[in-house]
C-alpha positions as a LaTeX table, in Angstrom:
\begin{tabular}{lrrr}
\hline
Residue & $x$ (\AA) & $y$ (\AA) & $z$ (\AA) \\
\hline
Met1 & 11.73 & 17.58 & 16.89 \\
Arg2 & 8.01 & 17.37 & 16.11 \\
Arg3 & 6.66 & 13.84 & 16.57 \\
Val4 & 4.11 & 12.25 & 14.24 \\
Val5 & 1.36 & 9.79 & 15.17 \\
Val6 & $-1.31$ & 7.86 & 13.27 \\
Thr7 & $-4.84$ & 8.81 & 14.38 \\
Gly8 & $-7.02$ & 7.48 & 11.56 \\
Leu9 & $-7.09$ & 4.68 & 8.99 \\
Gly10 & $-9.16$ & 3.96 & 5.89 \\
Leu11 & $-8.92$ & 0.84 & 3.74 \\
Val12 & $-10.60$ & $-0.41$ & 0.58 \\
Thr13 & $-9.02$ & $-3.74$ & $-0.34$ \\
Pro14 & $-9.79$ & $-7.11$ & $-1.93$ \\
Leu15 & $-10.29$ & $-8.37$ & 1.64 \\
Gly16 & $-12.94$ & $-5.82$ & 2.59 \\
Thr17 & $-14.19$ & $-2.31$ & 1.98 \\
Asp18 & $-13.20$ & $-0.94$ & 5.38 \\
Val19 & $-10.54$ & $-1.39$ & 8.05 \\
Ala20 & $-12.45$ & $-3.83$ & 10.25 \\
Cys21 & $-13.33$ & $-6.24$ & 7.43 \\
Thr22 & $-9.83$ & $-6.11$ & 5.97 \\
Trp23 & $-8.15$ & $-6.71$ & 9.33 \\
Asp24 & $-10.50$ & $-9.57$ & 10.22 \\
Ala25 & $-9.71$ & $-11.29$ & 6.91 \\
Leu26 & $-5.97$ & $-10.78$ & 7.35 \\
Val27 & $-5.78$ & $-12.35$ & 10.79 \\
Ala28 & $-8.07$ & $-15.18$ & 9.68 \\
Gly29 & $-5.73$ & $-15.91$ & 6.75 \\
Arg30 & $-8.48$ & $-15.52$ & 4.14 \\
Ser31 & $-7.60$ & $-15.01$ & 0.48 \\
Gly32 & $-9.04$ & $-12.16$ & $-1.57$ \\
Leu33 & $-7.92$ & $-13.67$ & $-4.87$ \\
Gly34 & $-10.29$ & $-15.04$ & $-7.47$ \\
Leu35 & $-11.13$ & $-15.21$ & $-11.16$ \\
Ile36 & $-11.28$ & $-11.85$ & $-12.93$ \\
Thr37 & $-14.74$ & $-10.38$ & $-13.49$ \\
Arg38 & $-13.77$ & $-6.85$ & $-14.63$ \\
Phe39 & $-13.20$ & $-7.80$ & $-18.28$ \\
Asp40 & $-13.46$ & $-10.67$ & $-20.75$ \\
Thr41 & $-10.73$ & $-13.16$ & $-19.88$ \\
Ser42 & $-11.38$ & $-15.79$ & $-22.54$ \\
Ala43 & $-7.95$ & $-15.17$ & $-24.08$ \\
Tyr44 & $-6.10$ & $-15.75$ & $-20.79$ \\
Glu45 & $-5.12$ & $-19.15$ & $-19.45$ \\
His46 & $-5.08$ & $-18.25$ & $-15.73$ \\
Pro47 & $-7.08$ & $-15.00$ & $-15.34$ \\
Ile48 & $-6.63$ & $-14.38$ & $-11.60$ \\
Ala49 & $-6.76$ & $-11.07$ & $-9.75$ \\
Ala50 & $-7.52$ & $-9.58$ & $-6.35$ \\
Glu51 & $-10.62$ & $-7.49$ & $-7.02$ \\
Val52 & $-12.38$ & $-5.22$ & $-4.55$ \\
Lys53 & $-15.82$ & $-6.74$ & $-4.02$ \\
Asp54 & $-19.11$ & $-5.19$ & $-2.89$ \\
Phe55 & $-17.75$ & $-1.65$ & $-3.13$ \\
Asp56 & $-20.49$ & 0.99 & $-3.17$ \\
Ala57 & $-18.85$ & 4.22 & $-4.32$ \\
Ser58 & $-22.15$ & 6.12 & $-4.01$ \\
Ala59 & $-21.73$ & 5.95 & $-0.24$ \\
Tyr60 & $-18.73$ & 8.27 & $-0.60$ \\
Val61 & $-19.17$ & 10.19 & $-3.87$ \\
Glu62 & $-22.15$ & 12.23 & $-5.03$ \\
Pro63 & $-23.77$ & 10.98 & $-8.28$ \\
Lys64 & $-22.67$ & 13.78 & $-10.62$ \\
Leu65 & $-19.01$ & 13.43 & $-9.69$ \\
Leu66 & $-19.21$ & 9.65 & $-9.61$ \\
Arg67 & $-20.08$ & 9.57 & $-13.31$ \\
Arg68 & $-16.90$ & 11.48 & $-14.15$ \\
Ile69 & $-14.14$ & 9.97 & $-12.05$ \\
Asp70 & $-12.03$ & 6.87 & $-12.39$ \\
Leu71 & $-12.45$ & 3.85 & $-10.14$ \\
Ser72 & $-9.01$ & 4.55 & $-8.66$ \\
Ser73 & $-10.13$ & 8.00 & $-7.49$ \\
Gln74 & $-13.27$ & 6.43 & $-6.02$ \\
Phe75 & $-11.06$ & 4.17 & $-3.91$ \\
Ala76 & $-9.02$ & 7.17 & $-2.77$ \\
Leu77 & $-12.08$ & 9.21 & $-1.78$ \\
Ala78 & $-13.64$ & 6.28 & 0.09 \\
Ala79 & $-10.46$ & 5.51 & 2.04 \\
Thr80 & $-10.06$ & 9.21 & 2.87 \\
Gln81 & $-13.58$ & 9.59 & 4.22 \\
Gln82 & $-13.15$ & 6.46 & 6.33 \\
Ala83 & $-9.84$ & 7.68 & 7.72 \\
Val84 & $-11.05$ & 11.18 & 8.55 \\
Ala85 & $-14.12$ & 9.79 & 10.30 \\
Asp86 & $-11.96$ & 7.27 & 12.17 \\
Ser87 & $-9.62$ & 10.01 & 13.37 \\
Gly88 & $-12.42$ & 12.09 & 14.86 \\
Leu89 & $-10.93$ & 15.21 & 13.30 \\
Asp90 & $-13.19$ & 18.20 & 12.75 \\
Leu91 & $-11.42$ & 19.54 & 9.69 \\
Ala92 & $-13.86$ & 22.45 & 9.40 \\
Ser93 & $-12.56$ & 23.83 & 12.69 \\
Met94 & $-8.89$ & 23.68 & 11.64 \\
Pro95 & $-6.94$ & 26.30 & 9.67 \\
Pro96 & $-7.21$ & 24.84 & 6.14 \\
Arg97 & $-3.57$ & 25.61 & 5.36 \\
Arg98 & $-2.45$ & 23.30 & 8.21 \\
Val99 & $-4.02$ & 20.23 & 6.56 \\
Gly100 & $-2.30$ & 18.63 & 3.57 \\
Val101 & $-2.89$ & 15.79 & 1.14 \\
Leu102 & $-0.24$ & 13.45 & $-0.24$ \\
Leu103 & $-1.44$ & 10.42 & $-2.20$ \\
Gly104 & 0.38 & 8.20 & $-4.64$ \\
Thr105 & $-0.42$ & 5.94 & $-7.57$ \\
Gly106 & 1.65 & 3.80 & $-9.87$ \\
Met107 & $-0.65$ & 3.83 & $-12.90$ \\
Gly108 & $-3.19$ & 6.58 & $-12.35$ \\
Ser109 & $-6.61$ & 6.47 & $-13.96$ \\
Ala110 & $-6.38$ & 3.20 & $-15.88$ \\
His111 & $-10.12$ & 2.80 & $-16.42$ \\
Gln112 & $-10.59$ & 6.42 & $-17.53$ \\
Ile113 & $-7.84$ & 6.18 & $-20.12$ \\
Val114 & $-8.91$ & 2.82 & $-21.54$ \\
Glu115 & $-12.60$ & 3.79 & $-21.72$ \\
Gln116 & $-11.96$ & 7.13 & $-23.43$ \\
Gln117 & $-9.62$ & 5.47 & $-25.93$ \\
Arg118 & $-12.45$ & 3.04 & $-26.76$ \\
Ile119 & $-14.86$ & 5.95 & $-27.26$ \\
Leu120 & $-12.34$ & 7.73 & $-29.50$ \\
Asp121 & $-11.85$ & 4.62 & $-31.63$ \\
Glu122 & $-15.55$ & 3.78 & $-31.93$ \\
Lys123 & $-17.26$ & 7.20 & $-31.96$ \\
Gly124 & $-14.62$ & 9.75 & $-32.86$ \\
Pro125 & $-12.92$ & 12.69 & $-31.10$ \\
Arg126 & $-16.09$ & 14.72 & $-30.51$ \\
Arg127 & $-17.40$ & 12.08 & $-28.12$ \\
Val128 & $-14.35$ & 12.04 & $-25.83$ \\
Ser129 & $-15.28$ & 13.38 & $-22.40$ \\
Pro130 & $-14.26$ & 16.98 & $-21.61$ \\
Phe131 & $-13.52$ & 15.71 & $-18.09$ \\
Met132 & $-10.99$ & 13.12 & $-19.24$ \\
Thr133 & $-7.85$ & 15.24 & $-18.92$ \\
Ser134 & $-8.58$ & 16.55 & $-15.45$ \\
His135 & $-9.50$ & 13.10 & $-14.18$ \\
Met136 & $-6.65$ & 11.03 & $-15.67$ \\
Leu137 & $-3.72$ & 12.78 & $-13.95$ \\
Pro138 & $-1.58$ & 11.14 & $-11.25$ \\
Asp139 & $-2.61$ & 13.97 & $-8.91$ \\
Thr140 & $-6.33$ & 13.85 & $-9.72$ \\
Ala141 & $-7.16$ & 12.13 & $-6.44$ \\
Thr142 & $-5.17$ & 14.62 & $-4.34$ \\
Gly143 & $-7.20$ & 17.45 & $-5.85$ \\
Leu144 & $-10.48$ & 15.62 & $-5.31$ \\
Val145 & $-9.58$ & 14.82 & $-1.70$ \\
Ala146 & $-8.62$ & 18.45 & $-1.06$ \\
Met147 & $-11.99$ & 19.62 & $-2.39$ \\
Ala148 & $-13.82$ & 16.99 & $-0.35$ \\
Thr149 & $-12.04$ & 17.88 & 2.91 \\
Gly150 & $-11.19$ & 21.56 & 2.50 \\
Ala151 & $-7.47$ & 20.84 & 2.94 \\
Arg152 & $-5.40$ & 23.74 & 1.56 \\
Gly153 & $-1.95$ & 22.76 & 2.80 \\
Pro154 & 0.79 & 20.87 & 0.92 \\
Asn155 & $-0.80$ & 18.84 & $-1.85$ \\
Phe156 & 0.89 & 16.73 & $-4.49$ \\
Ala157 & 1.17 & 13.19 & $-5.85$ \\
Val158 & 4.04 & 10.74 & $-5.60$ \\
Thr159 & 4.79 & 7.91 & $-7.98$ \\
Ala160 & 7.53 & 5.35 & $-7.40$ \\
Ala161 & 6.03 & 2.24 & $-9.00$ \\
Cys162 & 5.32 & $-0.44$ & $-6.39$ \\
Ala163 & 7.16 & 1.55 & $-3.69$ \\
Thr164 & 4.76 & 4.47 & $-4.08$ \\
Gly165 & 2.58 & 3.95 & $-1.00$ \\
Gly166 & 5.49 & 3.67 & 1.41 \\
Ala167 & 7.35 & 6.61 & $-0.11$ \\
Thr168 & 4.21 & 8.75 & $-0.01$ \\
Thr169 & 3.42 & 8.00 & 3.62 \\
Gly170 & 6.98 & 8.64 & 4.73 \\
Glu171 & 7.20 & 11.96 & 2.89 \\
Ala172 & 3.86 & 13.08 & 4.33 \\
Ala173 & 5.20 & 12.51 & 7.85 \\
Glu174 & 8.29 & 14.55 & 7.03 \\
Ile175 & 6.06 & 17.47 & 5.99 \\
Ile176 & 4.55 & 17.45 & 9.48 \\
Arg177 & 7.90 & 16.99 & 11.17 \\
Arg178 & 9.39 & 20.05 & 9.47 \\
Gly179 & 6.39 & 22.14 & 10.49 \\
Asp180 & 4.61 & 22.70 & 7.17 \\
Ser181 & 1.37 & 21.10 & 8.37 \\
Asp182 & $-0.24$ & 19.62 & 11.47 \\
Val183 & $-2.31$ & 16.94 & 9.70 \\
Met184 & $-1.59$ & 15.02 & 6.52 \\
Ile185 & $-4.01$ & 12.81 & 4.61 \\
Ala186 & $-1.56$ & 10.27 & 3.19 \\
Gly187 & $-1.69$ & 7.01 & 1.28 \\
Gly188 & $-1.99$ & 5.30 & $-2.08$ \\
Tyr189 & $-4.61$ & 4.05 & $-4.52$ \\
Glu190 & $-4.74$ & 1.90 & $-7.65$ \\
Ala191 & $-7.20$ & 0.28 & $-10.05$ \\
Pro192 & $-5.07$ & $-1.49$ & $-12.69$ \\
Leu193 & $-7.46$ & $-4.25$ & $-13.75$ \\
Gln194 & $-7.79$ & $-3.47$ & $-17.45$ \\
Pro195 & $-6.82$ & $-5.88$ & $-20.26$ \\
Ile196 & $-3.86$ & $-3.83$ & $-21.53$ \\
Tyr197 & $-2.23$ & $-3.63$ & $-18.10$ \\
Tyr198 & $-2.95$ & $-7.26$ & $-17.26$ \\
Ala199 & $-1.59$ & $-8.40$ & $-20.64$ \\
Gly200 & 1.57 & $-6.38$ & $-20.09$ \\
Phe201 & 2.32 & $-8.04$ & $-16.77$ \\
Ala202 & 1.45 & $-11.44$ & $-18.26$ \\
Ala203 & 3.90 & $-10.81$ & $-21.09$ \\
Met204 & 6.61 & $-10.14$ & $-18.50$ \\
Lys205 & 5.92 & $-13.61$ & $-17.05$ \\
Ala206 & 5.44 & $-11.90$ & $-13.68$ \\
Leu207 & 1.95 & $-13.20$ & $-12.86$ \\
Ala208 & 1.37 & $-16.29$ & $-10.77$ \\
Val209 & $-0.12$ & $-19.39$ & $-12.34$ \\
His210 & $-2.23$ & $-21.83$ & $-10.34$ \\
Glu211 & $-5.40$ & $-23.84$ & $-10.82$ \\
Asp212 & $-6.75$ & $-22.59$ & $-7.48$ \\
Pro213 & $-6.86$ & $-18.75$ & $-7.41$ \\
Ala214 & $-6.76$ & $-18.61$ & $-3.60$ \\
Arg215 & $-3.45$ & $-20.50$ & $-3.60$ \\
Ala216 & $-1.82$ & $-18.66$ & $-6.48$ \\
Val217 & 0.42 & $-16.29$ & $-4.52$ \\
Arg218 & 3.00 & $-18.14$ & $-2.42$ \\
Pro219 & 5.57 & $-15.67$ & $-1.05$ \\
Phe220 & 8.86 & $-17.18$ & 0.13 \\
Asp221 & 7.65 & $-20.70$ & $-0.72$ \\
Leu222 & 9.94 & $-22.85$ & $-2.87$ \\
Asp223 & 7.14 & $-23.29$ & $-5.43$ \\
Arg224 & 6.29 & $-19.59$ & $-5.81$ \\
Asn225 & 5.94 & $-18.41$ & $-9.39$ \\
Gly226 & 4.72 & $-14.81$ & $-9.40$ \\
Phe227 & 2.31 & $-12.21$ & $-8.07$ \\
Ile228 & $-1.31$ & $-11.35$ & $-8.77$ \\
Leu229 & $-2.58$ & $-7.83$ & $-9.51$ \\
Gly230 & $-4.80$ & $-6.24$ & $-6.88$ \\
Glu231 & $-6.70$ & $-2.98$ & $-6.52$ \\
Gly232 & $-7.87$ & $-0.64$ & $-3.79$ \\
Gly233 & $-6.74$ & 2.24 & $-1.62$ \\
Ala234 & $-5.40$ & 3.10 & 1.80 \\
Val235 & $-5.26$ & 6.38 & 3.72 \\
Leu236 & $-3.51$ & 7.13 & 6.99 \\
Ile237 & $-4.22$ & 10.28 & 8.98 \\
Leu238 & $-0.84$ & 11.48 & 10.21 \\
Glu239 & $-0.93$ & 14.10 & 12.93 \\
Glu240 & 1.53 & 16.11 & 14.96 \\
Leu241 & 1.62 & 14.59 & 18.45 \\
Glu242 & 0.71 & 17.67 & 20.51 \\
His243 & $-2.11$ & 18.51 & 18.10 \\
Ala244 & $-3.49$ & 14.99 & 18.58 \\
Arg245 & $-3.09$ & 15.16 & 22.35 \\
Ala246 & $-4.83$ & 18.52 & 22.59 \\
Arg247 & $-8.01$ & 17.09 & 21.09 \\
Gly248 & $-7.84$ & 13.79 & 22.97 \\
Ala249 & $-7.32$ & 11.69 & 19.85 \\
Arg250 & $-7.05$ & 7.91 & 19.89 \\
Ile251 & $-3.51$ & 7.09 & 18.71 \\
Tyr252 & $-2.85$ & 3.87 & 16.77 \\
Ala253 & 0.94 & 4.11 & 16.62 \\
Glu254 & 3.82 & 6.54 & 16.31 \\
Trp255 & 5.57 & 7.11 & 13.00 \\
Arg256 & 9.27 & 6.77 & 13.68 \\
Gly257 & 11.09 & 7.13 & 10.39 \\
Ala258 & 11.19 & 6.29 & 6.71 \\
Ala259 & 13.62 & 6.17 & 3.81 \\
Thr260 & 13.71 & 5.64 & 0.06 \\
Ser261 & 16.47 & 4.46 & $-2.25$ \\
Asn262 & 17.11 & 3.21 & $-5.76$ \\
Asp263 & 19.01 & 0.17 & $-6.98$ \\
Ala264 & 20.28 & 2.07 & $-10.05$ \\
Tyr265 & 20.47 & $-1.36$ & $-11.64$ \\
Asp266 & 17.56 & $-2.49$ & $-13.84$ \\
Met267 & 14.03 & $-1.37$ & $-14.79$ \\
Val268 & 12.49 & $-4.69$ & $-13.78$ \\
Gly269 & 14.66 & $-6.94$ & $-11.64$ \\
Ala270 & 16.05 & $-5.99$ & $-8.24$ \\
Ala271 & 19.81 & $-6.13$ & $-7.74$ \\
Glu272 & 20.74 & $-9.67$ & $-6.69$ \\
Asp273 & 22.70 & $-8.48$ & $-3.64$ \\
Gly274 & 19.69 & $-6.54$ & $-2.33$ \\
His275 & 21.70 & $-3.36$ & $-1.76$ \\
Gly276 & 18.83 & $-1.01$ & $-2.64$ \\
Val277 & 16.18 & $-2.29$ & $-0.24$ \\
Ala278 & 18.87 & $-2.90$ & 2.39 \\
Gln279 & 19.88 & 0.75 & 2.13 \\
Ala280 & 16.27 & 1.88 & 2.64 \\
Met281 & 15.93 & $-0.39$ & 5.72 \\
Glu282 & 19.19 & 0.82 & 7.23 \\
Asp283 & 18.39 & 4.50 & 6.66 \\
Ala284 & 14.87 & 4.11 & 8.06 \\
Leu285 & 16.24 & 2.53 & 11.25 \\
Glu286 & 18.76 & 5.34 & 11.63 \\
Arg287 & 16.13 & 8.04 & 11.16 \\
Ala288 & 13.84 & 6.26 & 13.60 \\
Gly289 & 16.61 & 6.20 & 16.19 \\
Leu290 & 16.17 & 2.45 & 16.60 \\
Asp291 & 18.70 & $-0.32$ & 16.90 \\
Ala292 & 18.03 & $-3.26$ & 14.60 \\
Ser293 & 17.32 & $-5.42$ & 17.66 \\
Glu294 & 14.36 & $-3.20$ & 18.60 \\
Leu295 & 12.35 & $-4.13$ & 15.50 \\
Asp296 & 9.97 & $-7.06$ & 15.94 \\
Tyr297 & 8.07 & $-7.36$ & 12.65 \\
Ile298 & 8.49 & $-6.62$ & 8.95 \\
Asn299 & 5.56 & $-6.55$ & 6.56 \\
Ala300 & 7.69 & $-7.50$ & 3.58 \\
His301 & 7.18 & $-6.56$ & $-0.05$ \\
Gly302 & 7.05 & $-10.33$ & $-0.61$ \\
Thr303 & 5.60 & $-10.47$ & $-4.10$ \\
Gly304 & 5.96 & $-14.21$ & $-4.57$ \\
Thr305 & 8.40 & $-13.92$ & $-7.47$ \\
Ala306 & 11.52 & $-16.05$ & $-7.30$ \\
Leu307 & 13.88 & $-13.06$ & $-7.43$ \\
Asn308 & 12.12 & $-10.59$ & $-5.13$ \\
Asp309 & 11.69 & $-12.94$ & $-2.19$ \\
Arg310 & 15.27 & $-14.16$ & $-2.34$ \\
Val311 & 16.66 & $-10.62$ & $-2.62$ \\
Glu312 & 14.50 & $-9.27$ & 0.18 \\
Thr313 & 15.48 & $-12.12$ & 2.48 \\
Arg314 & 19.15 & $-11.43$ & 1.79 \\
Ala315 & 18.70 & $-7.72$ & 2.50 \\
Ile316 & 17.00 & $-8.45$ & 5.83 \\
Arg317 & 19.87 & $-10.73$ & 6.85 \\
Asp318 & 22.45 & $-8.14$ & 5.82 \\
Ile319 & 20.84 & $-5.37$ & 7.90 \\
Phe320 & 19.61 & $-7.28$ & 10.92 \\
Gly321 & 22.38 & $-9.84$ & 11.30 \\
Glu322 & 21.72 & $-12.35$ & 14.07 \\
His323 & 18.50 & $-10.54$ & 14.99 \\
Ala324 & 17.05 & $-11.61$ & 11.62 \\
Asp325 & 16.38 & $-15.01$ & 13.21 \\
Glu326 & 14.20 & $-13.31$ & 15.86 \\
Leu327 & 12.21 & $-11.18$ & 13.42 \\
Met328 & 8.70 & $-12.03$ & 12.32 \\
Val329 & 8.33 & $-11.42$ & 8.57 \\
Ser330 & 5.14 & $-11.86$ & 6.59 \\
Ser331 & 3.79 & $-11.04$ & 3.17 \\
Thr332 & 0.13 & $-10.09$ & 3.22 \\
Lys333 & 0.21 & $-9.98$ & $-0.59$ \\
Ser334 & $-0.50$ & $-13.68$ & $-0.27$ \\
Met335 & $-4.03$ & $-12.55$ & 0.66 \\
His336 & $-4.66$ & $-9.14$ & $-0.96$ \\
Gly337 & $-2.48$ & $-9.46$ & $-4.03$ \\
His338 & $-0.11$ & $-6.80$ & $-5.34$ \\
Met339 & $-1.95$ & $-3.48$ & $-5.24$ \\
Met340 & 0.87 & $-1.65$ & $-7.04$ \\
Gly341 & 0.87 & 2.04 & $-6.03$ \\
Ala342 & $-1.49$ & 1.30 & $-3.15$ \\
Ala343 & 0.52 & $-1.65$ & $-1.84$ \\
Gly344 & 2.96 & 0.25 & 0.37 \\
Ala345 & 0.19 & 2.33 & 1.95 \\
Val346 & $-1.99$ & $-0.72$ & 2.63 \\
Glu347 & 0.98 & $-2.54$ & 4.13 \\
Ala348 & 1.99 & 0.52 & 6.19 \\
Ala349 & $-1.55$ & 0.51 & 7.63 \\
Ile350 & $-1.18$ & $-3.20$ & 8.38 \\
Ala351 & 2.11 & $-2.52$ & 10.20 \\
Val352 & 0.27 & 0.12 & 12.26 \\
Leu353 & $-2.53$ & $-2.30$ & 13.12 \\
Thr354 & $-0.01$ & $-4.98$ & 14.04 \\
Cys355 & 1.53 & $-2.64$ & 16.62 \\
Tyr356 & $-1.90$ & $-1.58$ & 17.85 \\
His357 & $-3.42$ & $-5.05$ & 18.22 \\
Gly358 & $-0.30$ & $-7.06$ & 19.03 \\
Leu359 & $-1.28$ & $-9.53$ & 16.34 \\
Val360 & 0.85 & $-10.45$ & 13.32 \\
Pro361 & $-0.95$ & $-11.48$ & 10.11 \\
Pro362 & 0.39 & $-14.59$ & 8.38 \\
Thr363 & 1.92 & $-15.46$ & 5.05 \\
Ile364 & $-0.61$ & $-17.91$ & 3.66 \\
Asn365 & 0.07 & $-20.67$ & 1.11 \\
Tyr366 & 3.48 & $-21.28$ & 2.69 \\
Glu367 & 4.08 & $-25.03$ & 2.36 \\
Thr368 & 7.57 & $-25.85$ & 1.10 \\
Pro369 & 10.57 & $-23.99$ & 2.62 \\
Asp370 & 13.12 & $-22.50$ & 0.23 \\
Pro371 & 16.75 & $-22.76$ & 1.43 \\
Asp372 & 17.33 & $-19.25$ & 0.06 \\
Cys373 & 14.41 & $-17.87$ & 2.10 \\
Asp374 & 15.14 & $-18.89$ & 5.66 \\
Leu375 & 13.36 & $-16.40$ & 7.94 \\
Asp376 & 10.29 & $-16.73$ & 10.16 \\
Tyr377 & 7.52 & $-15.94$ & 7.68 \\
Val378 & 4.66 & $-16.45$ & 10.17 \\
Pro379 & 3.33 & $-19.31$ & 8.05 \\
Asn380 & $-0.40$ & $-19.73$ & 7.51 \\
Gln381 & $-1.68$ & $-18.59$ & 10.93 \\
Ala382 & $-1.71$ & $-15.20$ & 12.63 \\
Arg383 & 0.42 & $-14.90$ & 15.74 \\
Arg384 & $-0.19$ & $-13.03$ & 18.97 \\
Ala385 & 3.02 & $-11.13$ & 19.76 \\
Asp386 & 4.46 & $-8.17$ & 21.64 \\
Val387 & 5.25 & $-5.88$ & 18.69 \\
Arg388 & 7.21 & $-2.85$ & 19.84 \\
Ala389 & 8.10 & $-1.66$ & 16.36 \\
Ala390 & 7.14 & $-2.73$ & 12.83 \\
Met391 & 8.55 & $-1.95$ & 9.40 \\
Ser392 & 6.89 & $-2.04$ & 5.99 \\
Thr393 & 9.18 & $-2.48$ & 2.98 \\
Ser394 & 8.41 & $-1.98$ & $-0.71$ \\
Val395 & 10.36 & $-2.69$ & $-3.89$ \\
Gly396 & 9.30 & $-1.27$ & $-7.25$ \\
Leu397 & 9.95 & $-1.35$ & $-10.98$ \\
Gly398 & 12.71 & 1.06 & $-11.89$ \\
Gly399 & 14.66 & 0.09 & $-8.77$ \\
His400 & 12.55 & 2.09 & $-6.31$ \\
Asn401 & 12.62 & 1.03 & $-2.65$ \\
Ser402 & 10.99 & 2.32 & 0.51 \\
Ala403 & 10.96 & 1.39 & 4.18 \\
Ile404 & 8.77 & 2.93 & 6.86 \\
Ile405 & 8.73 & 2.24 & 10.62 \\
Phe406 & 6.00 & 2.59 & 13.25 \\
Ser407 & 6.17 & 1.86 & 16.95 \\
Arg408 & 3.58 & 0.90 & 19.49 \\
Trp409 & 2.10 & 3.98 & 21.16 \\
Glu410 & 2.91 & 4.33 & 24.83 \\
Asp411 & 1.97 & 7.70 & 26.34 \\
\hline
\end{tabular}
């Protein structure tokens, strides 16, 4: 069986515009949440979001293309270029058909669609951009990344709501494992901060409310009351082990296994018994060839909603049994918000870095324990730990679930 390793990472998040800045903020327990600046928020009572700050897209995208593409695609291209550079891969020397691209998004080109609708309403159909259609598709970024890197292998987009990033990364690894490519550029991206999307989530009563933006998201805390929208992108370079060894690559971690499932229950709320996410966890462990006792850390979906955190805790207890009391579980959404289609990819990258550095990022804003959420949530401070294997879980609208496992690399 072909083995898959992670040899490069790229991150653009509300905590920083590269891997080093994001990781430093995570382990320091810094919040990336603040008041919204992307649009007029005068009609909103608590206009909080996790925006990417100080992002210079011109460092990654040439000016002509930059004028045409959506902010979400800019995040994807930036994260890709970071990850490729980090991996040390010379893609020009590889057979192009052996390099693939698999990226996911929950909402696609939100800014492109909203802006072109405004132009249509104000100036008429003749003023709509001829580039709109080709740059609003869910697979726009995969095409752009292929053109930027010369990758001619498997290339498509995945969308599974908030479970997109995890599902995408797991499927990309399977493409390598079955022999269809040697390298996959995999991850997720999202830029949902437009009034129509924000208003929709607000109408669902899903968004957190708090006078202090930095303290708004409180996963697993008794006083939690919702999540906050975030934006950004994450790319992992997945590589077949012998290919990585042959070029002397630095290896962050080994991909061990992944699984997806569906609750088949409701378009919004997770099933109360947690059977869907539990199934994904159980199947991922089986495919990884790991006993439940061999897992040390879970980067949980942990949105900060009353239902999600309770359901996810129950699922972890159902699958891990007595070992659940030994697990470290944290929700980094407390710091970077809910990045929707990018969330699972960002959190997969965090699981990789946790294995690599032996350092577990905290769940911040955890103050009041909830009797229904009774695990070790690594409250408020990062923890040095021997992490042999880490899992990232995601739960999405429509009942989508994903779980992906990485282990510490030991040659």
